[in-house]
MDAnalysis code that builds the backbone (N, CA, C; Angstrom):
import MDAnalysis as mda
import numpy as np

u = mda.Universe.empty(246, n_residues=82, atom_resindex=np.repeat(np.arange(82), 3), trajectory=True)
u.add_TopologyAttr("name", ["N", "CA", "C"] * 82)
u.add_TopologyAttr("resid", np.arange(1, 83))
u.add_TopologyAttr("resname", ["MET", "THR", "VAL", "SER", "GLN", "ARG", "LEU", "ASN", "ALA", "ILE", "THR", "ALA", "SER", "ALA", "ASN", "GLY", "LYS", "HIS", "GLY", "ILE", "GLU", "VAL", "THR", "VAL", "ASN", "LEU", "GLU", "GLY", "LYS", "LEU", "ILE", "ALA", "LEU", "THR", "LEU", "GLY", "THR", "ALA", "GLN", "ARG", "ARG", "MET", "THR", "ALA", "PRO", "GLU", "LEU", "ALA", "ALA", "GLU", "ILE", "HIS", "SER", "LEU", "ALA", "LYS", "THR", "ALA", "ALA", "ALA", "SER", "ALA", "LEU", "SER", "GLU", "GLY", "MET", "ALA", "ILE", "LEU", "ALA", "PRO", "PHE", "ALA", "ASP", "LEU", "PHE", "PRO", "ASN", "GLN", "ASN", "SER"])
u.atoms.positions = np.array([
    [24.602, 11.006, 9.508],
    [23.147, 10.943, 9.467],
    [22.671, 10.210, 10.731],
    [21.692, 10.763, 11.416],
    [21.185, 10.139, 12.626],
    [20.311, 8.936, 12.293],
    [20.051, 8.120, 13.296],
    [19.180, 6.960, 13.098],
    [17.809, 7.422, 12.626],
    [17.293, 8.458, 13.242],
    [15.979, 8.979, 12.851],
    [15.970, 9.423, 11.389],
    [16.999, 10.109, 10.972],
    [17.093, 10.558, 9.576],
    [17.190, 9.366, 8.630],
    [17.950, 8.357, 9.039],
    [18.071, 7.159, 8.196],
    [16.718, 6.464, 8.056],
    [15.979, 6.362, 9.157],
    [14.657, 5.725, 9.102],
    [13.693, 6.542, 8.250],
    [13.730, 7.864, 8.404],
    [12.839, 8.729, 7.622],
    [13.145, 8.695, 6.132],
    [14.365, 8.344, 5.774],
    [14.765, 8.317, 4.365],
    [14.417, 7.005, 3.664],
    [13.948, 6.024, 4.415],
    [13.677, 4.711, 3.823],
    [12.488, 4.767, 2.868],
    [12.711, 4.229, 1.694],
    [11.638, 3.960, 0.736],
    [11.917, 2.595, 0.119],
    [10.870, 1.966, -0.356],
    [11.033, 0.682, -1.036],
    [10.024, 0.620, -2.171],
    [10.399, -0.038, -3.240],
    [9.540, -0.154, -4.420],
    [9.312, -1.617, -4.771],
    [8.211, -1.856, -5.444],
    [7.904, -3.185, -5.974],
    [7.302, -3.003, -7.353],
    [7.679, -3.886, -8.264],
    [7.198, -3.843, -9.642],
    [6.330, -5.056, -9.925],
    [5.252, -4.833, -10.655],
    [4.354, -5.917, -11.013],
    [4.508, -6.328, -12.460],
    [3.860, -7.425, -12.795],
    [3.976, -7.974, -14.147],
    [3.249, -7.127, -15.188],
    [2.425, -6.194, -14.754],
    [1.684, -5.342, -15.678],
    [2.343, -3.984, -15.886],
    [3.584, -3.844, -15.424],
    [4.301, -2.586, -15.584],
    [3.962, -1.573, -14.506],
    [3.319, -2.019, -13.455],
    [2.959, -1.135, -12.355],
    [4.097, -1.136, -11.349],
    [4.437, 0.052, -10.845],
    [5.454, 0.170, -9.804],
    [4.895, 1.022, -8.677],
    [5.046, 0.534, -7.453],
    [4.644, 1.307, -6.277],
    [5.872, 1.554, -5.416],
    [5.890, 2.702, -4.778],
    [6.936, 3.042, -3.832],
    [6.261, 3.484, -2.545],
    [6.755, 2.956, -1.437],
    [6.206, 3.283, -0.123],
    [7.326, 3.781, 0.781],
    [6.921, 4.450, 1.871],
    [7.899, 4.848, 2.882],
    [7.943, 3.784, 3.975],
    [8.669, 4.053, 5.034],
    [8.823, 3.081, 6.109],
    [7.481, 2.721, 6.743],
    [6.552, 3.647, 6.760],
    [5.228, 3.398, 7.337],
    [4.331, 2.588, 6.405],
    [4.799, 2.316, 5.201],
    [3.996, 1.586, 4.234],
    [3.044, 2.472, 3.456],
    [3.191, 3.784, 3.611],
    [2.328, 4.721, 2.880],
    [2.822, 4.875, 1.450],
    [1.890, 4.845, 0.527],
    [2.205, 4.995, -0.887],
    [2.723, 6.403, -1.145],
    [3.926, 6.505, -1.712],
    [4.485, 7.820, -2.009],
    [4.705, 8.025, -3.505],
    [4.625, 6.937, -4.280],
    [4.752, 7.054, -5.738],
    [4.057, 5.856, -6.385],
    [3.460, 6.120, -7.528],
    [2.763, 5.074, -8.276],
    [2.969, 5.314, -9.759],
    [3.469, 4.287, -10.435],
    [3.631, 4.339, -11.883],
    [2.772, 3.234, -12.480],
    [1.889, 3.623, -13.377],
    [1.020, 2.648, -14.026],
    [1.542, 2.373, -15.427],
    [1.764, 1.126, -15.735],
    [2.190, 0.747, -17.072],
    [1.004, 0.714, -18.020],
    [1.274, 0.515, -19.272],
    [0.196, 0.501, -20.262],
    [-0.687, -0.736, -20.150],
    [-0.156, -1.824, -19.633],
    [-0.948, -3.048, -19.505],
    [-2.128, -2.863, -18.559],
    [-2.030, -1.920, -17.626],
    [-3.113, -1.690, -16.679],
    [-4.391, -1.232, -17.369],
    [-4.279, -0.746, -18.598],
    [-5.469, -0.300, -19.336],
    [-6.417, -1.456, -19.638],
    [-5.882, -2.664, -19.657],
    [-6.703, -3.844, -19.937],
    [-7.187, -4.528, -18.660],
    [-6.845, -3.947, -17.523],
    [-7.247, -4.525, -16.243],
    [-8.558, -3.900, -15.769],
    [-9.336, -4.687, -15.064],
    [-10.544, -4.133, -14.450],
    [-10.113, -3.335, -13.215],
    [-11.001, -2.508, -12.724],
    [-10.698, -1.721, -11.528],
    [-10.345, -2.623, -10.343],
    [-11.106, -3.701, -10.084],
    [-10.725, -4.578, -8.973],
    [-9.363, -5.251, -9.181],
    [-9.037, -5.629, -10.408],
    [-7.734, -6.231, -10.693],
    [-6.608, -5.229, -10.436],
    [-6.817, -3.993, -10.893],
    [-5.817, -2.949, -10.701],
    [-5.626, -2.662, -9.208],
    [-6.725, -2.558, -8.483],
    [-6.643, -2.302, -7.044],
    [-5.918, -3.439, -6.330],
    [-6.222, -4.670, -6.701],
    [-5.572, -5.824, -6.081],
    [-4.073, -5.832, -6.376],
    [-3.711, -5.500, -7.599],
    [-2.290, -5.463, -7.982],
    [-1.552, -4.384, -7.187],
    [-2.137, -3.203, -7.097],
    [-1.507, -2.115, -6.346],
    [-1.386, -2.495, -4.877],
    [-2.434, -3.078, -4.323],
    [-2.417, -3.482, -2.912],
    [-1.321, -4.525, -2.664],
    [-1.244, -5.509, -3.524],
    [-0.240, -6.563, -3.379],
    [1.177, -6.000, -3.473],
    [1.403, -5.137, -4.438],
    [2.728, -4.537, -4.598],
    [3.079, -3.649, -3.410],
    [2.099, -2.921, -2.899],
    [2.342, -2.054, -1.742],
    [2.729, -2.888, -0.518],
    [2.070, -4.041, -0.336],
    [2.419, -4.922, 0.787],
    [3.844, -5.440, 0.637],
    [4.218, -5.821, -0.573],
    [5.572, -6.311, -0.827],
    [6.606, -5.226, -0.545],
    [6.346, -4.028, -1.040],
    [7.266, -2.914, -0.823],
    [7.341, -2.549, 0.656],
    [6.200, -2.570, 1.344],
    [6.179, -2.241, 2.773],
    [7.010, -3.239, 3.574],
    [6.946, -4.501, 3.210],
    [7.747, -5.517, 3.895],
    [9.239, -5.248, 3.694],
    [9.603, -4.829, 2.510],
    [11.009, -4.501, 2.237],
    [11.451, -3.284, 3.041],
    [10.595, -2.279, 3.094],
    [10.922, -1.070, 3.857],
    [11.070, -1.393, 5.339],
    [10.169, -2.201, 5.860],
    [10.235, -2.589, 7.268],
    [11.514, -3.371, 7.555],
    [11.875, -4.266, 6.655],
    [13.102, -5.036, 6.815],
    [14.318, -4.118, 6.858],
    [14.320, -3.121, 6.003],
    [15.428, -2.165, 5.990],
    [15.462, -1.374, 7.302],
    [14.301, -0.989, 7.794],
    [14.236, -0.275, 9.065],
    [14.721, -1.123, 10.219],
    [14.343, -2.383, 10.218],
    [14.787, -3.294, 11.277],
    [16.305, -3.479, 11.235],
    [16.873, -3.507, 10.051],
    [18.329, -3.635, 9.919],
    [19.034, -2.415, 10.506],
    [18.446, -1.259, 10.330],
    [19.031, -0.040, 10.900],
    [18.960, -0.082, 12.425],
    [17.871, -0.610, 12.951],
    [17.679, -0.651, 14.401],
    [18.364, -1.832, 15.086],
    [18.760, -2.835, 14.343],
    [19.343, -4.052, 14.913],
    [20.505, -3.794, 15.869],
    [21.408, -2.877, 15.568],
    [22.518, -2.647, 16.506],
    [22.058, -2.124, 17.876],
    [20.831, -1.659, 17.972],
    [20.324, -1.099, 19.210],
    [19.357, -2.036, 19.929],
    [19.246, -3.269, 19.469],
    [18.280, -4.223, 20.018],
    [18.476, -4.458, 21.512],
    [19.701, -4.398, 21.974],
    [19.953, -4.639, 23.394],
    [19.438, -3.508, 24.284],
    [19.056, -2.396, 23.708],
    [18.511, -1.268, 24.471],
    [17.025, -1.441, 24.785],
    [16.377, -2.386, 24.105],
    [14.945, -2.593, 24.288],
    [14.714, -3.817, 25.179],
    [13.804, -3.690, 26.146],
    [13.539, -4.852, 27.013],
    [12.926, -5.986, 26.226],
    [13.255, -7.208, 26.624],
    [12.700, -8.395, 25.991],
    [11.252, -8.549, 26.461],
    [10.315, -8.418, 25.555],
    [8.906, -8.471, 25.915],
    [8.382, -9.905, 25.964],
    [9.220, -10.887, 25.649],
    [8.799, -12.292, 25.691],
    [8.950, -12.902, 27.072],
    [9.553, -12.165, 27.991],
    [9.783, -12.707, 29.340],
    [8.582, -12.531, 30.211],
])
């Protein structure tokens, strides 16, 4: 599998205390959403905040996984701190 294929295959999920699960791709785009039954008692702003928070958590995990894939190639990129 090429590096590009490995990066394109990355997904990450995060689960919330209300039974909500979000899955994002490497770009942080939502690709799956599961709403638990507890969300029925949440207001729309609460639900939106929960989904947003979980998506950020999942996106951070996906990015970390992507960085791990790219780490062996770090010496190929110029140091931009110089």
